[in-house]
DRENFI-423763 format. One line per 5 residues: number of its first residue (from 1); their letters; for each residue x negated, y negated, z of N, C-alpha, C, CB. Coordinates in Angstrom, 2 decimals. Each point is the difference from the previous one (the first is absolute). Glycine has a CB too. Layout:
# residues N
NUM) A) X,Y,Z,X,Y,Z,X,Y,Z,X,Y,Z  ...
***
This chain:
# residues 101
1) XXXXX) 28.67,-9.64,-7.60,-1.37,0.35,-0.30,-0.66,-1.09,-0.85,0.61,2.43,0.13  -1.79,-2.77,0.26,-0.79,-0.93,-0.79,-1.18,0.77,-0.57,0.69,-1.99,1.43  -0.60,2.37,-2.68,-1.03,0.85,-0.60,-1.35,-0.69,-0.12,1.80,1.13,-1.25  -1.83,-2.43,1.24,-1.26,-0.71,-0.14,-0.71,-0.18,1.34,0.95,-1.18,-1.97  -0.28,1.47,3.06,-0.59,-0.16,1.33,-0.02,1.36,0.69,0.82,-2.41,0.16
6) XXXXX) -1.99,3.09,-0.15,-0.06,1.35,0.58,0.37,0.05,1.47,-1.73,0.51,-1.66  1.60,-1.61,2.38,0.36,0.03,1.42,1.50,-0.03,0.19,-2.14,-1.15,0.54  2.89,0.82,-1.59,1.46,-0.06,0.08,0.68,1.15,-0.74,-0.20,-2.46,0.17  -0.59,3.40,-0.68,0.54,1.12,-0.76,0.07,1.23,0.90,-0.94,-0.94,-2.15  2.09,1.56,2.20,0.21,1.16,0.87,-0.36,1.30,-0.70,1.80,-1.25,1.18
11) XXXXX) -2.49,2.12,-0.46,-0.21,1.40,-0.40,-0.74,0.20,-1.31,2.03,0.47,1.23  -3.00,-1.30,-1.54,-0.87,0.24,-1.14,-1.36,0.43,0.50,1.26,-1.68,-1.40  -1.92,2.55,0.67,-1.34,0.44,0.40,-1.04,-0.94,-0.55,0.78,2.36,0.07  -1.93,-2.53,0.52,-0.35,0.58,1.30,0.68,-0.76,1.13,-2.20,0.75,-0.94  2.32,-0.08,2.06,0.65,-0.61,1.16,-0.99,-0.78,0.83,1.67,1.84,0.03
16) XXXXX) -2.90,-1.93,-0.47,-1.04,-0.77,0.68,-0.88,-0.63,-1.06,0.05,1.53,2.04  -0.79,-2.55,-1.64,-0.86,-0.70,-0.94,-1.27,0.82,-0.24,0.92,-2.23,0.77  -1.21,2.51,-2.01,-1.22,0.74,-0.34,-1.20,-0.94,-0.01,1.36,1.63,-1.36  -2.50,-1.16,1.89,-1.20,-0.83,-0.10,-0.46,-0.08,-1.46,-0.67,0.65,2.35  0.01,-1.69,-2.68,-0.49,-0.16,-1.37,-1.11,1.01,-0.27,0.61,-2.45,0.02
21) XXXXX) -0.74,2.83,-1.28,-1.02,0.98,-0.38,-1.41,-0.51,0.30,1.53,0.84,-1.78  -1.73,-2.16,1.73,-1.33,-0.55,0.25,-0.45,0.24,1.44,0.43,-1.73,-1.75  0.49,2.06,2.64,-0.39,0.27,1.38,-0.89,1.24,0.07,2.14,-1.04,0.82  -2.07,1.91,-1.81,-0.90,1.15,-0.05,-1.46,-0.42,-0.08,1.80,1.32,-1.10  -2.05,-2.40,0.37,-1.37,-0.51,-0.13,-0.46,-0.57,1.34,0.37,-0.51,-2.45
26) XXXXX) 0.53,-0.20,3.13,-0.33,-0.56,1.32,-0.20,1.14,1.00,1.32,-2.10,-0.52  -0.50,3.12,0.45,-0.16,1.17,0.89,-1.34,0.69,-0.25,2.49,0.31,0.04  -2.87,-0.20,-1.29,-1.29,0.62,-0.31,-1.14,-0.81,0.62,0.94,0.92,-2.15  -0.86,-2.24,2.07,-1.00,-0.85,0.63,-0.04,0.28,1.50,0.35,-1.78,-1.77  0.83,1.86,2.39,0.08,0.28,1.43,-0.63,1.35,0.35,2.09,-1.37,0.11
31) XXXXX) -1.75,2.39,-0.87,-0.50,1.35,0.30,-1.51,0.12,-0.20,2.21,0.90,-0.68  -2.77,-1.69,-0.22,-1.43,0.07,-0.28,-0.80,-1.06,0.75,0.56,0.92,-2.23  0.10,-1.75,3.01,-0.67,-1.09,0.70,-0.90,0.56,1.10,1.94,-1.56,-0.51  -3.22,1.21,0.43,-0.98,0.45,1.00,-0.65,-1.17,0.73,-0.42,2.02,-1.39  0.90,-3.22,1.13,-0.58,-1.18,0.63,0.44,-0.15,1.44,-0.07,-1.09,-2.22
36) XXXXX) -0.29,-0.05,2.78,0.35,-0.34,1.37,1.51,-0.15,0.12,-2.23,-1.15,0.33  2.89,1.93,0.54,1.45,-0.11,0.15,0.46,-1.42,0.36,0.03,2.39,0.70  -0.87,-3.13,0.01,0.36,-1.38,0.38,0.07,-0.92,-1.22,-1.09,0.38,2.21  0.44,0.01,-3.29,-0.02,-0.82,-1.21,0.99,0.47,-1.06,-2.39,-0.48,0.47  3.13,1.54,-0.17,0.87,0.61,-1.01,1.02,-1.00,-0.55,-0.29,2.19,1.14
41) XXXXX) 0.96,-2.92,-0.28,1.04,-0.94,-0.45,-0.58,-1.01,-0.99,1.20,0.28,2.21  -2.39,-0.80,-1.90,-0.64,-0.97,-0.89,-0.42,0.67,-1.32,-0.79,-1.30,2.00  0.22,2.50,-1.90,-0.47,0.71,-1.19,1.14,0.36,-0.95,-1.89,0.90,1.36  3.00,-0.44,-0.81,1.12,0.40,-0.87,0.62,-1.23,-0.65,0.45,2.01,1.46  -0.40,-3.12,-0.75,0.54,-1.24,-0.58,-0.92,-0.53,-1.11,1.09,-0.55,2.20
46) XXXXX) -2.39,0.69,-1.99,-0.96,-0.43,-1.01,0.07,0.91,-1.23,-1.49,-0.92,1.80  1.65,2.20,-1.58,0.03,0.98,-1.09,1.28,-0.10,-0.83,-1.43,1.50,1.37  2.54,-1.86,-0.71,1.30,-0.08,-0.66,0.61,-1.39,0.21,0.35,2.49,0.32  -0.92,-3.52,-0.97,0.47,-1.37,0.22,1.44,-0.25,-0.45,-2.35,-0.70,-0.25  2.87,1.52,-0.65,1.38,-0.19,-0.47,1.02,0.59,0.97,-0.84,0.03,-2.35
51) XXXXX) 0.38,0.75,3.28,0.88,0.61,0.99,0.13,-0.97,1.18,-0.68,2.38,-0.71  1.87,-2.91,0.92,0.22,-1.03,1.01,-0.22,0.52,1.41,1.62,-1.07,-1.53  -1.16,2.28,1.80,-0.13,0.58,1.34,-0.39,1.48,-0.10,1.73,-1.64,0.90  -2.96,1.91,-1.29,-0.40,1.39,-0.27,0.08,0.92,1.21,-1.47,-0.91,-1.73  1.14,0.44,2.91,0.04,0.88,1.17,1.43,0.36,0.35,-2.12,-1.04,0.85
56) XXXXX) 3.01,0.07,-0.90,1.41,0.27,0.29,0.60,0.92,-1.06,0.19,-2.23,1.14  -0.55,2.00,-2.40,0.49,0.86,-1.08,-0.54,1.42,0.16,0.14,-1.99,-1.52  -1.36,2.11,1.98,-0.59,1.31,0.24,0.76,0.72,1.12,-2.26,-0.86,-0.75  2.63,0.13,1.78,0.80,0.60,1.08,1.34,0.51,-0.52,-1.10,-1.53,1.65  1.71,0.76,-2.53,1.27,0.44,-0.59,-0.19,1.24,-0.87,0.82,-2.38,0.03
61) XXXXX) -1.94,2.45,-0.73,-0.30,1.19,-0.82,-0.18,1.22,0.90,-1.08,-1.45,-1.76  0.46,1.26,2.92,-0.18,1.11,0.94,1.36,0.48,0.51,-2.26,-0.90,0.68  3.16,-0.02,-0.40,1.35,0.39,0.44,0.73,0.75,-1.10,0.08,-2.00,1.51  -0.23,1.54,-2.74,0.60,0.70,-1.14,-0.56,1.41,-0.11,0.32,-2.19,-1.20  -1.64,2.34,1.36,-0.64,1.31,-0.06,0.59,0.93,1.06,-2.11,-1.07,-0.87
66) XXXXX) 2.27,0.55,2.09,0.54,0.83,1.08,1.43,0.42,-0.29,-1.50,-1.17,1.62  2.31,0.28,-2.17,1.37,0.36,-0.38,0.00,1.07,-1.09,0.78,-2.31,0.62  -1.64,2.13,-1.60,-0.09,0.97,-1.08,-0.45,1.37,0.52,-0.52,-1.87,-1.60  -0.46,1.85,2.49,-0.50,1.25,0.59,1.10,0.70,0.81,-2.32,-0.97,0.08  3.08,0.18,0.66,1.11,0.56,0.78,1.02,0.67,-0.92,-0.33,-1.77,1.76
71) XXXXX) 0.63,1.12,-2.88,0.94,0.59,-0.96,-0.54,1.29,-0.60,0.84,-2.29,-0.53  -2.11,2.28,0.16,-0.61,1.20,-0.57,0.01,1.13,1.03,-1.46,-1.42,-1.50  1.14,1.11,2.74,0.02,1.03,1.04,1.39,0.60,0.17,-1.86,-1.18,1.16  2.88,0.36,-1.31,1.37,0.47,0.15,0.40,0.97,-1.12,0.56,-2.15,1.14  -1.01,1.87,-2.35,0.41,0.82,-1.15,-1.03,1.07,-0.39,1.30,-1.95,-0.80
76) XXXXX) -2.46,1.94,1.44,-1.10,0.86,-0.45,0.37,1.48,-0.01,-1.56,-1.68,0.91  2.09,2.17,0.17,0.29,1.44,0.06,1.13,0.41,-0.94,-0.78,-0.02,2.36  1.93,-0.66,-2.33,1.08,0.42,-0.90,-0.36,-0.10,-1.49,1.59,-0.74,1.75  -2.45,-0.22,-2.09,-0.35,-0.19,-1.42,-1.36,0.60,-0.35,1.37,-2.07,0.01  -1.93,2.84,0.90,-1.30,0.64,-0.21,-1.08,-1.02,-0.36,1.18,2.09,-0.73
81) XXXXX) -1.21,-3.16,1.50,-0.99,-1.06,-0.21,-0.93,-0.11,1.21,1.63,-1.24,-1.48  -1.88,2.37,2.11,-0.83,-0.02,1.21,-1.44,-0.40,-0.30,1.47,1.76,0.97  -1.94,-1.44,-2.16,-1.37,-0.40,-0.38,-0.11,-1.52,-0.07,-0.28,2.15,-1.29  1.29,-2.80,0.72,0.02,-1.45,-0.05,0.05,-0.58,1.41,1.16,0.08,-2.22  -0.35,0.50,3.08,0.10,-0.48,1.39,-1.35,0.14,0.71,2.43,0.65,0.06
86) XXXXX) -3.13,0.44,-0.31,-1.32,0.18,0.61,-1.00,-1.03,-0.52,0.47,2.46,0.25  -0.45,-2.71,-1.55,-0.89,-1.01,-0.59,0.29,-1.39,0.59,-0.12,1.35,-2.13  1.38,-1.65,2.30,0.36,-1.30,0.56,-0.41,-0.10,1.47,1.92,-0.14,-1.60  -1.86,1.25,2.31,-0.44,0.02,1.39,-1.50,-0.29,0.09,1.82,1.66,0.57  -2.60,-1.05,-1.46,-1.44,-0.27,-0.04,-0.29,-1.46,-0.36,-0.39,2.38,-0.64
91) XXXXX) 1.12,-2.89,-0.33,-0.17,-1.40,-0.40,0.36,-0.94,1.15,0.49,0.62,-2.38  0.53,-0.28,3.11,0.41,-0.82,1.15,-1.07,0.01,1.08,2.40,0.50,-0.51  -3.03,0.63,0.72,-1.08,0.08,0.99,-1.16,-0.92,-0.39,0.66,2.37,0.53  -1.00,-2.40,-1.82,-1.05,-0.90,-0.47,0.41,-1.46,0.18,-0.74,1.74,-1.66  1.98,-2.04,1.39,0.51,-1.35,0.15,-0.09,-0.45,1.46,1.53,0.36,-1.96
96) XXXXX) -1.09,0.49,2.87,-0.05,-0.32,1.43,-1.44,-0.17,0.46,2.13,1.27,0.37  -3.00,-0.41,-0.84,-1.43,-0.09,0.36,-0.57,-1.35,-0.42,-0.24,2.50,-0.24  0.55,-2.95,-0.96,-0.50,-1.28,-0.47,0.63,-1.16,0.78,-0.37,1.00,-2.28  1.63,-0.86,2.64,0.69,-1.05,0.75,-0.61,-0.17,1.39,2.12,0.51,-1.27  -2.67,0.53,1.82,-0.57,-0.05,1.35,-1.40,-0.57,0.04,1.40,1.94,0.55
101) X) -2.01,-2.17,-1.70,-1.34,-0.59,-0.05,-0.03,-1.39,0.53,-0.49,1.40,-1.93
***
């Protein structure tokens, strides 16, 4: 085991790379974006100049969201978290709606 290298360490949590907290700010920009969809890539790069690949990072955040939602759906009934699962389902619908713009 190499404790300093997470890719070489076995069985430590998390088992996947967590997105950075700042991605929430980028996601908020995405969800509130009402401009021309053809200009989105340029606008997000201009708005977040420190983010090297904001669109790709946003895609990874969406994948993380879907994995998290899948986990919540799996445990919702046994742990009486159905309200959370419903809220996440509504949030996912809004996310998909914005993605289709």
